[in-house]
N, C-alpha and C positions, 0 to 999 in steps of 0.2 A: 332517353330523355332524362333519366335520373343522373346519368353520368354528366350530361351537359349542365344540369342544374347544380351539381356539386362543383363542377369546374367554375361556373359563373360565381357561385357563392364564395369559393376560395379566393378568386380574384378581387371581388368586391370587398369582402371582409378585410383582406390584406391592405387594400388601398385606403379603406375607411379608417383602419387602425392607425396607419401612418399619418393620415391627415388629422385625425383627432388628437394624436399625440403632439403633433406640431402646433395645432391651435391651442390646446390646453396649456402646453408648455409656454407658448408665446404670451398668452393672457396672464398666466401665473407669473412670468418674469416681469411683465409690466406692472402688475399689482405689487410684486415684491419691491420693485424700484420705488413705487409710489409710497409705500409704507415705511421706507427706511428712515424717514424723519422721526418716527415714533420710538426708535431704539434709544433706550436710556439704561440707567443702572437697574431699574426694576423691570424693564422690558428688553430682554436680550434678543440676539439674532435667532437663537433656538426657539424662543417664543414666537417670533415672527414666522419662522418656517413652519411651526406647528399650526398656526392659524391659517397659513396659506395652504397647507395640506388638507385642513378641514374644508376649505373652500373648493377643492378640486371636484368633488361630486356635483356641486351646484354648477360649476363651469361646464363640466361634461354634459350635464342635463341641458344647459342652454345652448351648447355648441353642437349637440348631436345632430340636429336636422341639417345644418349647413355642412357639417363634416360628412354626413351621409351623402349629401348632394354632390360635393366635390369629389369624394372618394369613388362614388358610382360613376361619375363622368370620366374620371381618370381610368378606371378599370375598363369601361365600355369603349373609350377612345383607344386604349391599348389593344383591345380585341379587334376593333375595326382597323387599326393600323396594320395589324398582322393578318388581316383578311379572314380572321376566324368567324366574325359575324357574317361575312359573305358566305362562308361555307355552311353556316347554320341556315341562312335564308335559302340557299340553293337546295339544301336537304329537305325543305318543306316546312321549316319553322317560320311562321309569320311574325310580324311585329307584335301583334296582340298576344300571341303565345309567349313570345319573349318577355312581354310585360307581365304576364301571369307568373312566369318564372321569377322575375324580379320581385314581384309582390310576395311570392312564397319565400324568397330569400330574406325579405325584410321582416317576415313574421318573428323570427328569433330576436331580432333587434327591437321589435315592438315589445316583446315580453321583457327583455332586458331593460328597456326604457321604463316600463311600468314598475319593475322592481326598484329601479334607481329612483323613480319619482315617489314611490309610496314608502320605501323603507330607508334607503341609504341617504338621500338628500335631506329629509326631515330630521333624521338622527344627527347628521353632520351639522345642520343648522343649529340644532339645540346645543350640541357640544361647542360650536363656535361661539354662540351667545354666552354660554357659561365661561368659556375661556376668555372672552372679551371682558366680562364682568370681573373675573379674577385678576387679569393682567393689566387691563386698561381702565377698569372701573366704569365701563359703559357697555351696553349691549348693542348689537348691530340690527336691532329691530326698529319698527316704526313707532317710536314713542315721542311724546311732546316734552318740552322743557319742564313742564309741571309734573311729568310722570305719566302713568297709565291710568285711564279712567274706565270704570265699569258701572253699569246701572242694573238694578234688579229690584224685585218686589220685596217688601218687608213681609216675612212669613207669618207673623203673629198679629201685629197691630194694623196691617194694611198700609197702603201708601207705597212709596218708593224709597230706595236707598242708593246712594251714589258712593262708590269707593274709589279713592285716589291713592295709588301706590307710587311713591316717589322713586324708591330705589329697589332693585332686585339684587339678591345676593347669590353667590355661587353655590351655597349649600341648599338652595331651594327656598330659603326664607325671604321675607320681604321687609322693607324698612320704611320708616316715615309714612305711616298710613293715616289717612284722614277719612272719616266716615260721616257723610251727611245723610240724615234721616228725615223724610218728609211724611206728613200725614196725607189722608185722602184728599184734602183740599190744597195739596201742594205747598203747605206751609212747613218751614223748617222747625222741627221739634227737638232735635238733638244733634250736637256736633261733637265728634270724638276724635282725638288725635293720639296715636300710639307710636312709640319709637321702633317697635319690631313686631312682626307677626309671622305666623306659620299656618299651613293648612293641615287639618287633621280630620279625615273621613267626613267630608261635608260640612266642616266647621272651620271658621277662621279664628284662631287664638291670638289675641292681641295682648302684648305685654307693656306695662308702664303707660297706662291709658289716662288721659285727661278728658273727662266728660263734661260737656256744657249742655244742660237741659234747659229748654226754653218753655216757659209756661204757655198754656193754650190761650190765655187771655192777654198775652203780651202785645199783640197787634192792636186790640181795642184799648188797652191801657196806654200805650204810646200815642194812639190817635187822639186821646183826650187832651194831650199837651199838659197833663198834670202828673205830679209825682205819684206813682202807684203806692198803694198801701203795703204791698208785698213785693218782694223781688221778682222780676220777670224772668230771671234765669239763675241757675245754680251751677256751680263748678265743683266737681269732685275729682279726686285722683284715686284710681284703683290700680292694684298690681296686675290684674289680669281680667280680660273680658272675652267671652266666647260668643261668637256670632254664628248662627245657622245661615249658611250662604249656598247659593248655587254655583258660585265661583270655585273652580277646581284648579289644581296645578296645570292640568292639560289645557284648560281654557286660558289660563294665564300665559302659558307658552304660545298658544294660538294667537294671543294678542301681541306677543313680542315678535313672532315671525310674520313676514309678509304672506298674504294668502297664497301666492304662487308657490311658496316653499313648503306648504303644509300638505299632509296626505289627504286623500279624499274622505276618509272616515273622520279625521279631525276637522276638516272643513264642514262636513255635514253636522257634526256635533256643535261646532261653533255657530253655524248658521241657525240651528235650532235654538241655541242660547240667545242669540241676538233677536230673533223673532219673538221669543217668549217675553223679552224685555222691551219690545217695541222699538228696536234700534235698526238702523239702516243695514241692509245686507247686500247692497248692489255689487260692491267690489268683490265680496266673498263668493257670490253666486256666479259672477263672470269668471272668477278664478277657477271655480269648480268646473264650469263648462269648458274652459280652456284646457284644464288638465284631462278632461274626458276626451277632448279632440286632439290631444297631443300625439297619441299613436297614429291617428289618421294623418297628421302632418308628416310623419315619416313616410307614409305611403305616397303622399303628394310629392315629396321631394324625390322619391325614386321615380315617380311618373314624369317629373320634369327632366330628370337625368336621361330617361330613355330616348326621347327624340334628339337630344343634343349628342348623346353618345353614338347614335346610329348614323349620324351625318358622315358622309364620305370624308376621310381624313387625307389631306394632302400635306405638303411640307409646311410645318408650323401649325398644323391643324389642332394638335393636342393642346397647345398653349391657348389658342383662341377659344377652344371649347371650355377649358377651365375658367377663362376670363368671363365667358358668357354665363357659365354656371354660377360664378361668384356674384355677378350682377343680378341674375335672377333670384338667387338666394337672399341677397340683401334687399332686393325689391319686394320679395315675398314677406320678409320680416317687417319692412316698413309698412306694407299693406296691412299686416296683422295689427301692428301697433296703432296705425291710423284708424282702423275699424274699431279697436278697443276704445280709443279716446273719443271718437265721434259717437260711438254707441253709448258711452257713459254720459256724455253731454246731452244727447237727445233721448235718453231713456229707452233705447232699443231693448228688445228681448235679449237676454244673455246668449242664447244659442245662436242668434244672428251674428253677433260679433265674433263668436268662437268658430262657427262652422261655415258660414257663407264665404269668407275669403278662401278657405280651403277648397270648397266646392268650385268656386270660380276658377282658381288656378288649376285644379284637377281637370275641369272640362277643357280649359285652354290647352293643357298639355296633351290630353287625349286627342283633341282636334288636330294638334300639330303632328302627333304620331300617325293618326289616320291619313292625314294629308301626305306625309312622307311615304306611307304604305301604298297609297294609290296615286303617287305622283305621275306615273306613266299614263294612267287613265286620264288624269287631269290634263296632262300635256297633249294627249291625243284628242281630248274633247276641245281644247283650245285651237288645235290645228284644224279640226273639222269646222269649228265655228268661224275661223278666219277664212277658210276656203269658201264657205257659203257666202260670206260677205263680199268676197272678190267676184264671185259669179253673179 
């Protein structure tokens, strides 16, 4: 049994490697062609190749499920074409035992995908954002035209503080920072603008700051429609201002990256930060559940490949199996995306959108495998039922 498992693993790993290399190379080539227009005197072809190399871990992470499905179908179809699966079935190995072997073969891939998701992909995304900032002057994260916005509580005076960071710099500093500070009654009490800032052990150090302090009686003074006796605001310029903040470089990076590209620990920390500041966490929570369900998706793909690969192969059968596998893989991907969008719109529980599509497809694949395993009994049952009707 161990020899059989090793042989199956060798065939599947080899096919999956070839398929993944082809898919990653194809998508990288298309992305390279699409970005050729950005080449200029400041952005050379070497820079473009460097950015595309940094995007390879993310593409590999996205394409791993479909690559595993197609590679497993190719390997199993080849074994069936050479009648090796028939030999295994005749020797007493049932379809469910073969499926257990396939799941065991998938386990190392699950561990590799977890390492890719938690270590390699987040690091590559951070490096890619830094390189985009340095070479193109923009990051590839989810930011608005007005920059990145953060909300937190004021640690000393109470109320809330909103920080707007316009630009991110490759050295880790930030530029064009605006800080809005509100009191407990949600009234603006201070507006500060700085040209540059940096994070230093729980503090945000702002340089070249223009502070606009608004008097507490400004609203009542302006409401009287009379000229106030004292100025309602004062403007000062200081060389440096230090703010105690809960915002950290890691949380800033978490805001730059899309939630699906973050590690689980970073997602948990960022979700805690958002909840502490009474901000929406729906997308981040859904992304967390989807990352948890990602290894389970690989098992589902292997389960889909099992009944397709076990089909009797005739002339041209391998190509038809690969075509069926591609259709099922794309359909499963569309089902996942549809569940995600519908779940976000209807406020479903995050685990529903992440796990239920996998469970549905897994049950369907297991049902197809069991039907193939007992097709002779099903055929005999139909024949008996037909004979009873005729009599």
